Backbone as numpy.savetxt, mean C-alpha at the origin, in Angstrom:
# Nx Ny Nz CAx CAy CAz Cx Cy Cz
2.30 6.72 6.58 1.69 6.34 5.88 0.96 5.01 5.93
-0.94 4.97 5.66 -1.72 4.03 6.31 -1.67 2.79 5.56
-0.66 2.52 4.58 -0.69 1.11 4.41 0.57 0.66 5.02
1.77 1.40 4.98 2.53 0.96 5.90 2.03 0.09 7.42
1.63 1.45 8.24 0.59 0.94 9.55 -0.11 -0.27 9.10
-0.91 -0.71 8.44 -1.78 -1.90 8.29 -0.91 -2.85 8.12
0.48 -2.89 7.48 1.30 -3.83 7.14 2.03 -4.15 8.31
2.21 -3.52 9.37 2.15 -3.52 10.55 1.17 -4.31 11.47
0.08 -3.92 11.61 -0.59 -4.68 12.26 -1.13 -6.41 11.50
-0.65 -6.03 10.25 -0.96 -7.87 9.58 0.35 -8.62 10.66
1.74 -7.87 10.42 2.89 -8.57 11.19 2.35 -9.25 12.25
1.74 -8.08 13.40 1.22 -8.08 14.96 0.13 -9.35 14.46
-0.65 -9.28 13.66 -1.82 -10.40 13.42 -0.77 -12.07 13.11
0.31 -11.86 12.27 1.18 -13.06 12.20 2.02 -13.64 13.25
1.84 -13.10 14.36 2.63 -13.14 15.20 1.61 -13.95 16.37
0.24 -13.87 15.85 -0.78 -14.21 17.07 -1.32 -15.75 16.38
-0.47 -15.43 14.93 -1.22 -16.31 13.98 -2.36 -17.03 14.07
-3.58 -17.31 14.97 -4.56 -17.66 14.69 -5.45 -16.71 14.97
-5.02 -15.29 14.58 -6.06 -14.75 14.13 -6.30 -14.55 12.81
-6.59 -15.53 12.06 -6.54 -15.31 10.58 -7.69 -14.19 10.16
-8.36 -13.99 10.68 -9.46 -12.91 10.39 -9.01 -11.28 10.55
-8.28 -10.94 11.58 -7.23 -9.83 11.32 -6.27 -9.90 10.21
-6.04 -10.68 9.93 -4.88 -10.88 9.03 -5.59 -10.44 7.35
-6.52 -11.36 7.68 -7.40 -11.74 6.36 -7.90 -9.64 5.98
-8.27 -9.21 6.80 -9.26 -7.91 7.07 -7.83 -6.96 6.89
-6.57 -7.09 7.20 -5.64 -6.74 7.08 -4.93 -6.28 5.95
-5.29 -7.62 5.16 -4.59 -7.65 3.94 -5.37 -6.75 2.65
-6.98 -6.63 2.95 -7.83 -6.68 2.52 -7.59 -4.92 1.99
-7.47 -4.49 3.59 -7.31 -2.76 3.68 -6.18 -2.75 2.98
-5.03 -3.31 2.97 -3.91 -2.68 1.98 -4.26 -3.01 1.04
-4.74 -4.13 0.28 -4.67 -3.58 -0.99 -6.05 -2.58 -1.51
-6.85 -1.83 -0.73 -7.83 -0.76 -1.04 -6.88 0.44 -0.62
-6.11 0.47 -0.03 -5.03 1.62 -0.11 -4.20 1.51 -0.83
-3.66 0.50 -1.41 -2.73 0.44 -2.53 -3.59 1.20 -4.13
-5.20 0.82 -4.02 -5.86 1.17 -4.98 -5.95 2.33 -5.01
-6.12 3.01 -3.78 -6.27 4.40 -3.41 -5.21 5.51 -3.58
-3.80 4.79 -3.21 -2.56 5.55 -3.96 -2.52 5.65 -5.66
-2.64 4.16 -6.12 -2.82 4.11 -7.39 -3.63 5.39 -8.23
-4.85 5.69 -7.28 -5.49 6.89 -8.29 -5.02 8.06 -7.63
-4.70 8.21 -6.94 -3.91 9.29 -6.29 -2.92 9.72 -7.20
-1.99 9.20 -7.47 -1.09 9.25 -8.22 -1.51 9.76 -9.91
-2.20 9.12 -10.34 -3.28 9.60 -11.50 -3.73 10.63 -11.32
-4.75 11.03 -10.45 -5.08 12.41 -9.94 -4.25 13.81 -9.67
-3.04 13.28 -8.84 -2.33 13.73 -8.60 -1.53 14.54 -10.09
-1.08 13.73 -11.07 0.11 14.16 -11.80 -0.84 14.82 -12.57
-2.32 14.58 -12.94 -3.25 15.12 -13.94 -3.03 16.64 -13.40
-3.32 16.98 -12.23 -3.39 18.50 -11.76 -1.85 19.36 -11.65
-0.87 18.53 -12.09 0.54 19.17 -12.01 0.78 19.72 -13.53
0.24 19.59 -14.29 0.29 20.22 -15.62 0.02 21.96 -15.41
0.81 22.41 -16.29 0.57 23.92 -16.14 1.73 24.70 -15.31
2.24 23.84 -14.55 3.04 24.35 -13.15 4.49 24.47 -13.73
5.48 25.03 -13.51 6.91 25.03 -13.65 7.34 23.58 -13.77
8.21 23.37 -14.99 8.75 21.72 -14.97 9.22 21.40 -13.97
10.28 22.14 -13.65 11.02 21.19 -12.46 9.82 21.11 -11.27
9.42 22.17 -10.87 8.44 21.72 -9.94 7.61 20.17 -10.16
6.79 20.13 -11.22 5.98 19.00 -11.65 7.02 17.97 -11.82
8.12 17.46 -12.08 8.79 16.80 -12.01 9.11 16.04 -10.64
9.44 17.23 -9.80 9.65 16.70 -8.55 8.41 16.24 -7.97
7.51 16.80 -7.97 5.86 16.25 -7.43 5.60 15.09 -7.72
5.89 15.02 -9.29 5.88 13.66 -9.58 6.06 12.81 -9.12
8.10 12.76 -9.04 8.40 11.75 -8.37 8.53 11.70 -6.72
7.73 12.50 -6.15 7.36 12.18 -4.64 5.78 11.26 -4.61
4.71 11.78 -5.69 3.67 10.70 -6.15 4.35 9.42 -6.27
4.68 9.47 -7.43 5.43 7.53 -7.68 6.32 6.83 -6.36
7.04 8.06 -5.72 7.69 7.38 -4.55 6.40 6.60 -3.60
5.34 7.63 -3.17 4.52 6.94 -2.28 3.91 6.11 -3.06
3.27 5.40 -3.95 2.87 4.51 -4.52 3.66 3.29 -4.91
5.13 3.75 -5.08 5.97 2.48 -4.93 5.87 2.10 -3.50
6.05 2.76 -2.51 5.79 2.01 -1.22 4.81 1.73 -1.03
3.44 2.07 -1.02 2.57 1.33 -1.06 2.33 0.01 -2.07
3.02 -0.28 -3.13 2.97 -1.45 -3.61 3.69 -2.29 -3.18
4.37 -1.71 -2.76 5.48 -3.03 -1.52 4.64 -3.48 -0.61
3.80 -2.71 0.21 3.49 -3.25 1.11 2.27 -3.89 0.87
1.87 -4.08 -0.64 0.89 -4.84 -0.72 1.51 -5.91 -0.97
2.58 -6.27 -1.77 3.22 -7.31 -2.08 3.78 -8.22 -0.57
4.17 -7.38 0.09 4.24 -7.86 2.19 3.05 -8.39 2.50
1.57 -7.65 2.36 0.56 -8.23 2.89 0.08 -9.15 1.90
0.12 -9.40 0.59 -0.09 -10.44 -0.62 0.78 -11.83 0.36
2.41 -11.61 0.43 3.03 -12.58 0.82 2.51 -13.22 2.28
2.16 -12.34 3.07 1.87 -12.96 4.64 0.04 -13.61 4.34
-0.63 -12.95 3.70 -1.66 -13.73 3.58 -1.57 -15.28 2.73
-0.53 -15.46 1.87 -0.24 -17.10 0.97 0.10 -17.41 2.15
1.23 -17.24 3.04 1.70 -18.02 4.28 0.27 -18.69 5.17
-0.47 -17.96 5.21 -1.98 -18.45 5.86 -2.54 -19.37 5.19
-2.53 -18.96 4.10 -3.55 -19.84 2.99 -2.99 -21.34 3.25
-1.39 -20.73 2.85 -0.85 -22.58 2.49 -0.78 -23.44 3.85
-0.70 -22.55 5.04 -0.99 -23.27 6.58 -1.89 -23.90 6.95
-3.08 -23.48 6.19 -4.53 -23.79 6.80 -5.03 -25.26 6.43
């Protein structure tokens, strides 16, 4: 998942702490990926109609799980960025 990989990059930037630009860019990218995941969930669930209901529910849960993971990555990125702003 791109958002999780981006959080890893943010974590690396935090260890270098003086690389605030990379940290800020990483946080912006995670936010962008979160928005993409939300749009994918909406689009994906719209495409599921008309299929077998068990299959629809299973796929919808997958989409929702991906969005939850991306939301958590956004939360982590926002937390890291707030730490940087507080220490500036």
